[in-house]
N, C-alpha and C positions, 0 to 999 in steps of 0.2 A: 672495826676500825675506826679510831678516833682522829684520824688526820687526814687531809686531803688524797686523794686517790693520786697515784704516781703515774700509773698507766692502765690500760686495759687492753689486754691481747686475747686475740680471737683465734681458735680453731675455723677452718676455711669452709670445707663441704659439711652441710647440716647444721652449722652455727652461724656463720656471717651469711653465705651465700646457699641458695637452694639450686644446687648443682644437679640435682636428681633427673630434671628433663631430659639433659643433654646425654647424660649416661645412659637413661632408659631407651633414648631415641638410637643411640649408638650399639647398645647391645641388641636390640631388634633388628638393627640395619645388617648388623653380621648374623644373626639368626636366619635372617631372610636371605642373605647371600649364601647360606649353607643350607636352604631348603627347609628350616624349620618355622613353624609358626610363632608369632609374637607371643611374648609374655606379659601379662598385666602388669601396670605399674606398680600397683602395691605388693607384687611379688619381689621387684627388684629394689624399690626405694630404700626398705630397712638396710641394705647391704652397701649403700653408695658411700657410707664413711669408712668403709673398709678397703674402699679403693678397687683397682683394677682385678687384683686376685679374687677378689669377692664377686665381682661381676662374672668372671668366667666360670666360678663355681655355681653361681646361681644360674647362668645362662645355658651351661654344658655339662654340669656336674663333674667337672675335671679339676683337678689338683695339680701343683705343680710336678708331680711324679708322673703324671699320665702321658702318654706319648704325644698326644695332639696339643698339649696344654699351651706350649711355647708359641706354636704358630698362632693360635687363636688369642693368645694374649696379645701379642705383637699386631696383630690386625685390628684388635679392638682399640689398642692405644693410638695406632694410626687414624683410624676413624674419629676418635674423640680428640686428637689433636688438630684435627681439618676442621672441628665444629666445637671448639671448647666453650665458645660463648655465644652460642646461637639462641638458647632458651634460658640459660642461666641468668639468675636476678637476685638482689638483696631479697632476703626473707622480708615479709610485709613489717613495717614498721622499724628496719634495721636503718634505714636511712635517717630516720629521727634519733636514732641512737648515737650514730656517728656525728651528725650535726651538733648533739648535745655535748660529747666529747670536745668537739672541736671549739664550740662556743665557750667551755670552760678550759681552754687551753690544755688538755689533757691529751698526751700523744697515744695515739692508738697504734697497736701492730698487729700482724698475722703469724700464727706459728702452725705450721701446717706439716702433715705427712704426705702431702702432694708434691711431687718433684718440680723442680724449676721449669721443666719443660713444658708444664701445662699450667703453673700457676703464674708466670709472667704474662704469657699472652692473654690468659682469663681477667686478670686485673686490669691490663691495658684495655681490653674490650669494655670493661665496665668503668672505665677512667677512675679507678680506686688506687692505683699503683703511686700516683703522685701525691695521694692523700695519707697514705698511712706512713708511719715513722719507721717502721721496721717490717720486712718479710723473711721469715726463715722457714727454708724448706729443709727435707733430709738431706738435700746436695750439700749443705752448709756445716753440717755437723757428722760427727762419727756415730753418735748414737740418738735414733729418732725416739719419739715419744712411745712408751710412756715415762722415758728417761728425761730427765728435767734440762739436759744440756742446750737445748733449742731454745728454751725459755729463759735460761741464763743469757743466752747470746742475744736475744731480743731486747732484753733489759741492758745488757752492756752497750748494744748499738745505740740505744736511745739515752744512756747515762740516768738511769733511773733505779730506784730501789724497788725491785720486785716485791718485797716485803709489805709495800704499800700498794700494791697493784692486783688486778683482778686477772684471773684467766677463765675465759668462757668457753665449754665445749660440749659435744653432745656424745660423747663417749667416754667410758670407763677410764681408758688410758689418759684421756684428757685431763680427768679430775686428779689420777694419779701424777701426773707430770705436774701439775699445778701444784698440788700439795707438797711433792718431794722439792719444789722449788722455794715453797715457803711463802706461796701467794695465795689470797683468797680465793676460793674456786666456785664457779657457777655453772650447774647443769643445765643445759638448753633441752628442756624436755619437748620442745616443738620441733627438734631436729629429727635425724634418721635414727631414732631410737626402736631397737627391734623390740616387738610386743612382749617378748619374754623378760626382757630387762626389767627389773626392779629399779628404777633411776634412785630411789632413796636408799638402796643398798651402795651406792657408791659414795656415800658420806660426804658429798659436795657440802660446801659452807651454805650456798642457797641453790634452789631450784626455780626456774622460771619457765612458764608455758608460751610466752610469745615475747615478741622484742618489745612491746610496750611496758611489759612487767620488769624487764631489763633496764629500760630507761628511768622507771620508778625507783628500782633498787639503787642504781647509780646516784641519784638524785638523794636517797636518803643516806648511802654511805659516805657521799662526798661532803666532809664536814671542814671547809676551809676556815 
């Protein structure tokens, strides 16, 4: 990249925000209600980026084809909605990343597969909704990631050229979406990466192991 960054877009769960504590709390709360013992956080955490469906798979071994799946899925989502921002925080150092972007007048946004129902109150609870220039959820597009439609929409909303922007995510689908949109891709290995995943095999343009590494990368890539 040989010109100023036009934007930085972030995946939400496992990239910008550490939402795992609230997912873990809600899943174990539901298990308790159903008379099951709690699961260790390290069992649940790798599946957080894959959303509620993965939570029900991890927590109860159920898939959408199973009889009890729909009821437990709905119960989990109700619990999560009621406490969406209780323990969720920015990843360590991510506040500095956002400060760096704002100091350099680079608009940043969020492109997530998390529905509006949860994303809007979550961002409000962390006072982030007014800071980001675009928030695109699956409710806003016909095709969710790994399709690039949501990234195109975010860039359109901000009036920027995505080809001079970055997309940062902690899942293969994020890298595939960013690549398809013509953006520079950054794999967040600090996120909810399954231990079996080989992040290098995603072929992201860059891999970072922490938010401070991301700040250093931005400083290196931004050449006004």
